[in-house]
N, C-alpha and C positions, 0 to 999 in steps of 0.2 A: 351299240346295242349289245346286251348280254348274249352270251352263247346260246344257241337254240338247241335244246335237247330233242330227242325223238318225241313227237307229240303224244299226249295221252289219248289213247283210242278208246272209244266206247261203242256199245252196241249201236248199229246203224252207220258205222264207219265214219264217225266224227272225230276230228282232232280238236281238243279243247286246249287253248293256250292262254297264258297270262304273261304280261310283261309289266315292268315297273310303270306306274302311272306317268312318270316323266317321259317314258319312251313310247307312249301310245301314238302320238303324232307320227313318229318315225316309223312305227310298225305299219301304219296305214299308207306310208309313202309308196308310190307306184312300184318302184324297183324292189323295195324290201317286200312288199305285199306279194309281188309276182314270185319272188324267191320262196316265200313261205308256201304259196300255192303249189309250186313245183315239188317242194319237199313233201308236202302232205300227199299229193298225188302219187309220188314215188312210193310212199308207204301204204298206198291203196285206199286212202280216205276219199270220201265224196265231198265232205264239208269241212271247212276250216273255221272254227269258232274262236273269236277273240273276246275275252272277258273285258268289257269296257270299264269295269271298276278298277282295273289294274291288278297287279299281283298282290294277293293277301294270303298270309299263312293260314292254312286250314280251309280255304274256300272250297276245295274239292269235296270236303266232308259235308258241306251244306246239303248235298243231294242224297246223303245216306240217311236211312232210318235212324232214329235216335239210338236204338240199341246197338247199331254198328259203328256209330260215330265216336263212341267212347273208347 
């Protein structure tokens, strides 16, 4: 699996993560999943969110208002 950077934190203490589509099964594996949970908790997050569409360039911009996304 690719290296895991510090999760992107948002209001409400969520960690939003994306992995390559080919790595989704591995990311949900019990051992890997528990490691991700530990890292997220270490950084003070309450929830770890995994984008089930896999990594897509610019996907974090989808939640921005149109004026900010440009």
